C-alpha positions in Angstrom: -9.7 96.3 77.4 -6.3 97.7 77.8 -4.6 100.0 75.3 -0.9 100.4 74.7 0.5 103.8 75.5 1.3 105.8 72.3 4.5 106.9 74.1 6.0 103.5 73.8 8.3 102.9 70.8 6.2 100.0 69.5 2.9 101.9 69.6 4.4 105.2 68.2 5.9 103.3 65.2 2.6 101.4 64.7 0.6 104.7 64.7 3.0 106.9 62.7 5.5 104.8 60.8 3.5 102.7 58.4 2.2 103.4 54.9 -1.4 102.8 56.2 -1.0 105.6 58.7 0.6 108.1 56.3 -2.4 110.5 56.4 -2.3 110.5 60.2 1.4 111.3 60.2 0.9 114.1 57.6 -1.9 115.6 59.7 0.1 115.4 62.9 3.1 117.1 61.3 1.0 119.8 59.7 -0.5 120.5 63.2 3.0 121.3 64.4 3.9 123.6 61.5 3.8 127.3 62.3 1.2 129.6 60.8 1.7 130.8 57.3 3.9 127.9 56.4 3.2 125.6 53.5 1.5 122.4 54.5 3.0 118.9 54.0 1.2 117.3 51.1 3.1 114.0 50.9 6.1 112.3 52.5 8.1 109.1 52.2 8.4 106.7 55.2 11.7 105.0 55.2 12.3 101.8 57.2 15.5 102.2 59.1 15.9 98.4 59.5 16.1 97.6 55.7 
């Protein structure tokens, strides 16, 4: 079985830009936040094609 690279635009959007993957995106962004910074609790995903 082959997997799509998460570095492609399609895969990245599928992983991080859907309402179903919102917890994954929040976790990913919180992992990038510097120490002693408030954590992201919620976010709004906006479709740029609407």
